[in-house]
NUKE-398434 format. One line per 8 residues: number of its first residue (from 0); for each residue z, y, x of N, C-alpha, C, O, CB. Coordinates in nm, 3 decimals, m for minus. Glycine has a CB too. Layout:
# residues N
NUM	Z Y X Z Y X Z Y X Z Y X Z Y X ~ ...
This chain:
# residues 130
0	0.922 0.443 0.685 0.866 0.328 0.598 0.809 0.228 0.670 0.828 0.110 0.641 0.765 0.369 0.503 ~ 0.730 0.269 0.776 0.660 0.158 0.871 0.761 0.058 0.927 0.737 m0.062 0.931 0.584 0.226 1.000 ~ 0.888 0.120 0.976 0.979 0.038 1.045 1.038 m0.062 0.935 1.068 m0.177 0.967 1.091 0.127 1.119 ~ 1.055 m0.015 0.809 1.091 m0.129 0.701 0.998 m0.223 0.671 1.032 m0.341 0.659 1.121 m0.077 0.575 ~ 0.869 m0.182 0.655 0.758 m0.278 0.634 0.754 m0.394 0.766 0.748 m0.516 0.756 0.608 m0.183 0.624 ~ 0.759 m0.321 0.878 0.752 m0.424 1.002 0.880 m0.521 0.994 0.872 m0.637 1.034 0.754 m0.338 1.158 ~ 1.001 m0.467 0.940 1.105 m0.552 0.941 1.103 m0.670 0.848 1.163 m0.775 0.869 1.213 m0.480 0.920 ~ 1.020 m0.641 0.733 0.996 m0.754 0.640 0.905 m0.853 0.690 0.916 m0.972 0.661 0.944 m0.707 0.513
8	0.816 m0.808 0.765 0.709 m0.898 0.819 0.758 m0.969 0.964 0.688 m1.050 1.024 0.568 m0.804 0.840 ~ 0.870 m0.930 1.003 0.917 m0.995 1.141 0.945 m1.131 1.115 0.996 m1.164 1.008 1.046 m0.929 1.206 ~ 0.914 m1.221 1.215 0.945 m1.374 1.216 1.069 m1.409 1.278 1.112 m1.524 1.276 0.840 m1.453 1.287 ~ 1.143 m1.291 1.346 1.267 m1.314 1.425 1.382 m1.358 1.320 1.385 m1.323 1.203 1.310 m1.174 1.510 ~ 1.463 m1.431 1.376 1.598 m1.474 1.295 1.712 m1.408 1.342 1.757 m1.435 1.453 1.633 m1.626 1.304 ~ 1.767 m1.320 1.266 1.897 m1.251 1.296 2.008 m1.338 1.254 2.020 m1.387 1.142 1.909 m1.113 1.225 ~ 2.086 m1.352 1.351 2.213 m1.426 1.331 2.330 m1.336 1.387 2.320 m1.275 1.493 2.208 m1.571 1.406 ~ 2.448 m1.333 1.304 2.569 m1.270 1.358 2.626 m1.328 1.460 2.623 m1.451 1.463 2.662 m1.258 1.271
16	2.687 m1.262 1.561 2.742 m1.336 1.687 2.853 m1.426 1.643 2.875 m1.526 1.712 2.798 m1.236 1.800 ~ 2.935 m1.398 1.522 3.038 m1.488 1.498 2.973 m1.611 1.463 3.019 m1.710 1.520 3.132 m1.443 1.394 ~ 2.885 m1.627 1.390 2.824 m1.758 1.346 2.755 m1.825 1.473 2.763 m1.946 1.490 2.713 m1.733 1.224 ~ 2.688 m1.742 1.562 2.612 m1.792 1.685 2.719 m1.864 1.778 2.702 m1.976 1.825 2.535 m1.665 1.768 ~ 2.835 m1.782 1.800 2.929 m1.836 1.898 3.002 m1.963 1.842 3.058 m2.037 1.923 3.033 m1.726 1.938 ~ 3.003 m1.993 1.708 3.067 m2.105 1.654 2.996 m2.230 1.700 3.058 m2.330 1.734 3.073 m2.097 1.505 ~ 2.859 m2.221 1.699 2.788 m2.341 1.724 2.646 m2.308 1.799 2.544 m2.340 1.738 2.768 m2.417 1.586 ~ 2.634 m2.251 1.918 2.517 m2.203 1.975 2.395 m2.322 1.970 2.279 m2.287 1.950 2.554 m2.156 2.125
24	2.425 m2.450 1.986 2.331 m2.551 1.982 2.265 m2.564 1.839 2.167 m2.636 1.822 2.399 m2.678 2.025 ~ 2.317 m2.497 1.744 2.269 m2.500 1.619 2.158 m2.403 1.603 2.078 m2.412 1.510 2.373 m2.477 1.527 ~ 2.152 m2.314 1.689 2.038 m2.202 1.699 1.959 m2.211 1.825 1.935 m2.115 1.899 2.100 m2.053 1.695 ~ 1.921 m2.337 1.846 1.833 m2.358 1.968 1.697 m2.413 1.940 1.640 m2.493 2.014 1.900 m2.452 2.065 ~ 1.646 m2.364 1.821 1.516 m2.411 1.758 1.420 m2.337 1.858 1.430 m2.215 1.876 1.494 m2.366 1.585 ~ 1.316 m2.422 1.931 1.231 m2.355 2.018 1.143 m2.263 1.981 1.110 m2.172 2.058 1.169 m2.431 2.076 ~ 1.096 m2.275 1.864 0.993 m2.187 1.782 1.050 m2.064 1.730 0.972 m1.988 1.672 0.935 m2.262 1.661 ~ 1.178 m2.028 1.739 1.232 m1.931 1.664 1.287 m1.834 1.768 1.354 m1.878 1.862 1.334 m1.986 1.564
32	1.262 m1.705 1.755 1.321 m1.596 1.830 1.444 m1.540 1.764 1.438 m1.458 1.672 1.222 m1.489 1.850 ~ 1.559 m1.588 1.815 1.692 m1.538 1.768 1.738 m1.416 1.817 1.748 m1.399 1.939 1.791 m1.627 1.795 ~ 1.773 m1.313 1.723 1.829 m1.198 1.772 1.976 m1.200 1.716 2.004 m1.194 1.596 1.746 m1.072 1.732 ~ 2.062 m1.208 1.818 2.211 m1.195 1.788 2.261 m1.071 1.777 2.244 m0.989 1.867 2.290 m1.254 1.881 ~ 2.324 m1.044 1.671 2.381 m0.905 1.642 2.541 m0.907 1.620 2.602 m1.010 1.591 2.309 m0.844 1.508 ~ 2.599 m0.781 1.636 2.721 m0.773 1.622 2.760 m0.675 1.500 2.665 m0.643 1.429 2.772 m0.738 1.747 ~ 2.870 m0.632 1.471 2.916 m0.555 1.367 2.833 m0.417 1.372 2.803 m0.354 1.270 3.073 m0.537 1.381 ~ 2.802 m0.379 1.499 2.740 m0.241 1.518 2.591 m0.231 1.457 2.531 m0.124 1.447 2.736 m0.207 1.678
40	2.541 m0.351 1.419 2.384 m0.366 1.384 2.396 m0.387 1.220 2.292 m0.396 1.156 2.299 m0.514 1.472 ~ 2.523 m0.395 1.155 2.506 m0.416 1.015 2.396 m0.346 0.926 2.333 m0.402 0.836 2.624 m0.384 0.964 ~ 2.384 m0.223 0.962 2.279 m0.137 0.891 2.165 m0.101 0.980 2.103 0.004 0.965 2.341 m0.006 0.839 ~ 2.137 m0.190 1.076 1.999 m0.173 1.153 1.888 m0.218 1.055 1.891 m0.326 0.995 1.990 m0.268 1.297 ~ 1.794 m0.128 1.045 1.675 m0.137 0.965 1.612 m0.259 0.980 1.582 m0.320 0.878 1.583 m0.036 0.993 ~ 1.578 m0.321 1.120 1.517 m0.437 1.148 1.581 m0.562 1.109 1.522 m0.663 1.070 1.495 m0.437 1.273 ~ 1.720 m0.545 1.125 1.793 m0.667 1.085 1.823 m0.673 0.924 1.828 m0.780 0.864 1.932 m0.671 1.169 ~ 1.842 m0.553 0.863 1.865 m0.557 0.728 1.768 m0.602 0.633 1.798 m0.668 0.533 1.897 m0.445 0.694
48	1.637 m0.562 0.667 1.522 m0.582 0.590 1.426 m0.707 0.635 1.310 m0.730 0.602 1.447 m0.452 0.594 ~ 1.509 m0.775 0.719 1.423 m0.890 0.778 1.438 m1.013 0.682 1.535 m1.088 0.684 1.474 m0.931 0.935 ~ 1.336 m1.025 0.601 1.333 m1.129 0.501 1.212 m1.228 0.529 1.169 m1.306 0.445 1.322 m1.064 0.359 ~ 1.159 m1.214 0.667 1.041 m1.308 0.705 1.094 m1.448 0.724 1.023 m1.542 0.692 0.964 m1.260 0.842 ~ 1.223 m1.469 0.778 1.270 m1.585 0.809 1.396 m1.605 0.715 1.498 m1.535 0.725 1.296 m1.591 0.958 ~ 1.381 m1.703 0.625 1.504 m1.722 0.520 1.607 m1.812 0.590 1.725 m1.784 0.571 1.455 m1.798 0.370 ~ 1.578 m1.908 0.662 1.671 m2.011 0.727 1.600 m2.043 0.841 1.479 m2.068 0.848 1.706 m2.140 0.642 ~ 1.699 m2.042 0.948 1.645 m2.087 1.086 1.595 m2.234 1.097 1.523 m2.272 1.189 1.757 m2.069 1.193
56	1.636 m2.307 1.003 1.580 m2.455 0.982 1.451 m2.474 0.896 1.406 m2.584 0.864 1.691 m2.543 0.912 ~ 1.396 m2.353 0.863 1.273 m2.369 0.796 1.173 m2.439 0.885 1.189 m2.437 1.007 1.222 m2.238 0.750 ~ 1.070 m2.501 0.828 0.979 m2.568 0.913 0.867 m2.477 0.957 0.756 m2.522 0.985 0.924 m2.687 0.844 ~ 0.897 m2.350 0.965 0.810 m2.227 0.985 0.673 m2.248 0.941 0.578 m2.221 1.014 0.806 m2.184 1.128 ~ 0.660 m2.299 0.813 0.527 m2.309 0.758 0.485 m2.208 0.675 0.378 m2.225 0.615 0.511 m2.420 0.693 ~ 0.554 m2.096 0.656 0.541 m1.972 0.562 0.404 m1.917 0.623 0.393 m1.906 0.745 0.682 m1.852 0.570 ~ 0.309 m1.886 0.544 0.183 m1.822 0.591 0.159 m1.691 0.538 0.074 m1.621 0.592 0.068 m1.903 0.559 ~ 0.227 m1.647 0.435 0.204 m1.526 0.371 0.339 m1.449 0.318 0.415 m1.497 0.234 0.109 m1.556 0.258
64	0.352 m1.340 0.371 0.446 m1.252 0.306 0.385 m1.131 0.261 0.305 m1.070 0.332 0.555 m1.220 0.391 ~ 0.427 m1.083 0.123 0.367 m0.966 0.060 0.488 m0.876 0.049 0.601 m0.919 0.026 0.293 m0.996 m0.082 ~ 0.459 m0.755 0.066 0.559 m0.634 0.068 0.510 m0.523 0.001 0.402 m0.476 0.035 0.593 m0.586 0.205 ~ 0.577 m0.471 m0.094 0.540 m0.356 m0.157 0.671 m0.262 m0.149 0.774 m0.299 m0.205 0.486 m0.387 m0.304 ~ 0.663 m0.141 m0.079 0.743 m0.032 m0.060 0.707 0.085 m0.140 0.589 0.117 m0.154 0.744 0.000 0.071 ~ 0.809 0.153 m0.196 0.785 0.291 m0.257 0.910 0.371 m0.222 1.023 0.326 m0.241 0.759 0.286 m0.421 ~ 0.887 0.476 m0.177 0.973 0.571 m0.138 0.994 0.671 m0.261 0.908 0.753 m0.294 0.919 0.638 m0.013 ~ 1.116 0.658 m0.327 1.147 0.718 m0.456 1.180 0.866 m0.436 1.125 0.955 m0.502 1.267 0.644 m0.525
72	1.278 0.888 m0.334 1.332 1.023 m0.311 1.404 1.034 m0.184 1.487 0.949 m0.148 1.421 1.063 m0.420 ~ 1.372 1.141 m0.113 1.464 1.170 0.012 1.512 1.318 m0.001 1.446 1.410 m0.052 1.380 1.149 0.160 ~ 1.635 1.326 0.052 1.693 1.466 0.059 1.762 1.458 0.193 1.834 1.362 0.223 1.798 1.509 m0.067 ~ 1.738 1.559 0.272 1.803 1.574 0.403 1.810 1.724 0.456 1.745 1.817 0.411 1.728 1.487 0.505 ~ 1.903 1.730 0.563 1.910 1.880 0.611 1.850 1.891 0.749 1.887 1.981 0.825 2.064 1.938 0.616 ~ 1.747 1.790 0.790 1.683 1.773 0.921 1.779 1.706 1.012 1.734 1.666 1.119 1.638 1.906 0.981 ~ 1.905 1.688 0.985 2.006 1.611 1.071 2.059 1.481 1.006 2.084 1.382 1.075 2.130 1.702 1.102 ~ 2.075 1.483 0.864 2.122 1.376 0.794 2.097 1.394 0.653 2.078 1.509 0.611 2.259 1.354 0.820
80	2.094 1.285 0.566 2.061 1.271 0.434 2.058 1.148 0.373 2.121 1.053 0.421 1.955 1.320 0.415 ~ 1.979 1.138 0.255 1.973 1.007 0.185 1.835 0.972 0.158 1.756 1.060 0.125 2.051 1.008 0.055 ~ 1.799 0.853 0.168 1.662 0.802 0.114 1.698 0.701 0.010 1.794 0.624 0.023 1.564 0.735 0.231 ~ 1.609 0.703 m0.103 1.608 0.609 m0.211 1.464 0.541 m0.199 1.363 0.610 m0.188 1.635 0.681 m0.357 ~ 1.461 0.420 m0.201 1.336 0.346 m0.205 1.336 0.210 m0.299 1.445 0.166 m0.336 1.301 0.309 m0.057 ~ 1.231 0.154 m0.332 1.220 0.034 m0.393 1.140 m0.069 m0.317 1.045 m0.028 m0.250 1.167 0.055 m0.519 ~ 1.166 m0.186 m0.319 1.071 m0.287 m0.257 1.071 m0.421 m0.343 1.162 m0.466 m0.413 1.116 m0.319 m0.102 ~ 0.941 m0.473 m0.317 0.923 m0.606 m0.379 0.862 m0.703 m0.255 0.751 m0.681 m0.207 0.816 m0.594 m0.518
88	0.939 m0.799 m0.215 0.908 m0.885 m0.106 0.908 m1.022 m0.147 1.002 m1.069 m0.210 0.999 m0.867 0.003 ~ 0.801 m1.093 m0.114 0.770 m1.235 m0.149 0.719 m1.301 m0.022 0.640 m1.244 0.052 0.661 m1.247 m0.268 ~ 0.775 m1.443 0.005 0.722 m1.520 0.115 0.672 m1.644 0.053 0.738 m1.698 m0.035 0.826 m1.547 0.225 ~ 0.561 m1.694 0.093 0.510 m1.819 0.043 0.475 m1.914 0.156 0.447 m1.876 0.270 0.390 m1.795 m0.045 ~ 0.479 m2.046 0.115 0.441 m2.141 0.224 0.304 m2.192 0.212 0.231 m2.156 0.119 0.534 m2.259 0.228 ~ 0.267 m2.276 0.306 0.111 m2.304 0.320 0.054 m2.365 0.190 m0.068 m2.378 0.181 0.079 m2.410 0.443 ~ 0.131 m2.402 0.093 0.074 m2.447 m0.035 0.068 m2.343 m0.142 0.024 m2.362 m0.256 0.151 m2.561 m0.086 ~ 0.115 m2.233 m0.096 0.121 m2.107 m0.200 0.239 m2.109 m0.279 0.244 m2.036 m0.377 0.001 m2.104 m0.303
96	0.340 m2.186 m0.248 0.468 m2.193 m0.329 0.558 m2.086 m0.267 0.572 m2.067 m0.146 0.539 m2.343 m0.325 ~ 0.617 m2.020 m0.366 0.711 m1.910 m0.347 0.832 m1.967 m0.281 0.893 m2.059 m0.336 0.748 m1.838 m0.480 ~ 0.870 m1.917 m0.168 0.985 m1.954 m0.094 1.095 m1.842 m0.104 1.213 m1.877 m0.113 0.945 m1.982 0.054 ~ 1.063 m1.713 m0.102 1.154 m1.606 m0.119 1.117 m1.496 m0.215 1.001 m1.456 m0.203 1.177 m1.551 0.004 ~ 1.186 m1.442 m0.300 1.136 m1.352 m0.384 1.142 m1.383 m0.523 1.175 m1.496 m0.557 1.017 m1.328 m0.350 ~ 1.109 m1.279 m0.623 1.098 m1.302 m0.763 0.965 m1.351 m0.798 0.866 m1.314 m0.736 1.129 m1.184 m0.838 ~ 0.957 m1.442 m0.907 0.845 m1.485 m0.961 0.763 m1.377 m1.020 0.642 m1.364 m0.997 0.874 m1.580 m1.050 ~ 0.830 m1.303 m1.095 0.771 m1.186 m1.171 0.789 m1.062 m1.105 0.890 m1.056 m1.034 0.826 m1.173 m1.305
104	0.720 m0.962 m1.111 0.727 m0.842 m1.034 0.869 m0.777 m1.061 0.904 m0.735 m1.171 0.605 m0.745 m1.072 ~ 0.942 m0.775 m0.953 1.064 m0.722 m0.953 1.103 m0.621 m0.829 1.114 m0.664 m0.714 1.151 m0.834 m0.961 ~ 1.119 m0.497 m0.859 1.156 m0.407 m0.748 1.311 m0.388 m0.732 1.385 m0.354 m0.824 1.088 m0.270 m0.772 ~ 1.351 m0.413 m0.605 1.472 m0.390 m0.565 1.515 m0.248 m0.525 1.463 m0.202 m0.424 1.491 m0.471 m0.471 ~ 1.608 m0.171 m0.595 1.629 m0.052 m0.542 1.727 m0.042 m0.427 1.824 m0.118 m0.424 1.664 0.029 m0.641 ~ 1.707 0.045 m0.335 1.781 0.075 m0.210 1.816 0.217 m0.189 1.731 0.306 m0.204 1.704 0.031 m0.094 ~ 1.941 0.242 m0.154 1.989 0.385 m0.128 2.018 0.361 0.030 2.071 0.257 0.068 2.135 0.440 m0.229 ~ 1.984 0.451 0.109 2.024 0.474 0.244 2.077 0.594 0.298 2.011 0.696 0.275 1.931 0.451 0.312
112	2.186 0.604 0.367 2.232 0.714 0.428 2.171 0.723 0.584 2.186 0.636 0.670 2.388 0.709 0.421 ~ 2.105 0.835 0.595 2.027 0.819 0.720 2.087 0.955 0.811 2.148 1.050 0.763 1.843 0.822 0.686 ~ 2.055 0.937 0.940 2.095 1.038 1.029 1.994 1.051 1.144 1.947 0.946 1.188 2.232 1.010 1.080 ~ 1.954 1.170 1.201 1.865 1.165 1.304 1.961 1.157 1.443 2.050 1.236 1.474 1.763 1.296 1.295 ~ 1.920 1.052 1.508 1.980 1.018 1.648 1.872 1.011 1.756 1.785 0.925 1.767 2.055 0.877 1.645 ~ 1.892 1.114 1.832 1.788 1.132 1.966 1.641 1.143 1.894 1.543 1.077 1.929 1.792 0.978 2.089 ~ 1.644 1.228 1.799 1.496 1.246 1.733 1.442 1.160 1.651 1.327 1.173 1.608 1.399 1.254 1.819 ~ 1.522 1.057 1.621 1.463 0.932 1.531 1.570 0.904 1.412 1.691 0.904 1.434 1.443 0.780 1.632
120	1.517 0.881 1.293 1.597 0.876 1.179 1.643 0.728 1.185 1.565 0.635 1.204 1.520 0.919 1.044 ~ 1.791 0.713 1.167 1.838 0.587 1.179 1.932 0.569 1.042 1.993 0.662 0.991 1.915 0.571 1.324 ~ 1.933 0.445 0.998 2.014 0.410 0.890 2.163 0.396 0.915 2.202 0.301 0.983 1.965 0.292 0.837 ~ 2.240 0.476 0.871 2.393 0.472 0.883 2.471 0.366 0.783 2.572 0.300 0.807 2.446 0.622 0.850 ~ 2.400 0.373 0.678 2.465 0.271 0.567 2.348 0.240 0.473 2.257 0.321 0.455 2.602 0.342 0.474 ~ 2.352 0.113 0.409 2.232 0.075 0.322 2.298 0.008 0.206 2.380 m0.081 0.230 2.121 m0.024 0.397 ~ 2.268 0.044 0.076 2.316 m0.026 m0.042 2.203 m0.068 m0.115 2.119 0.009 m0.161 2.404 0.054 m0.127 ~ 2.202 m0.204 m0.127 2.103 m0.275 m0.197 2.136 m0.259 m0.362 2.253 m0.253 m0.401 2.103 m0.432 m0.142
128	2.046 m0.256 m0.437 2.065 m0.255 m0.577 2.135 m0.365 m0.646 2.189 m0.449 m0.574 1.948 m0.245 m0.632 ~ 2.143 m0.378 m0.773 2.207 m0.476 m0.835 2.174 m0.613 m0.800 2.232 m0.707 m0.856 2.193 m0.460 m0.959
């Protein structure tokens, strides 16, 4: 759960290598840490839950991100299994205007296929709710 919370709060900007390679100059903002990923990272927790940066052209003026995570259920055999959780994430600018997230309380359900790799749980597949 800590990795997921940290991913929400990250200010990195994840860009798929396909889009980056089409126009690298478009991703040269000096104040943004770009993380270029391939298809092997589609279900990487840090990339998948990275909601801190909505657009690399943002003026970087957001000041507050609120995240509420709730683990609903987990089932595993100490090697692999499933994790269900809900989240509510919102990002606000300097004026307190909502940039990302729902105005009213809204929890997003998530189902994750997990597997232990080298002693650490990794997401193998992630399904966001409706």
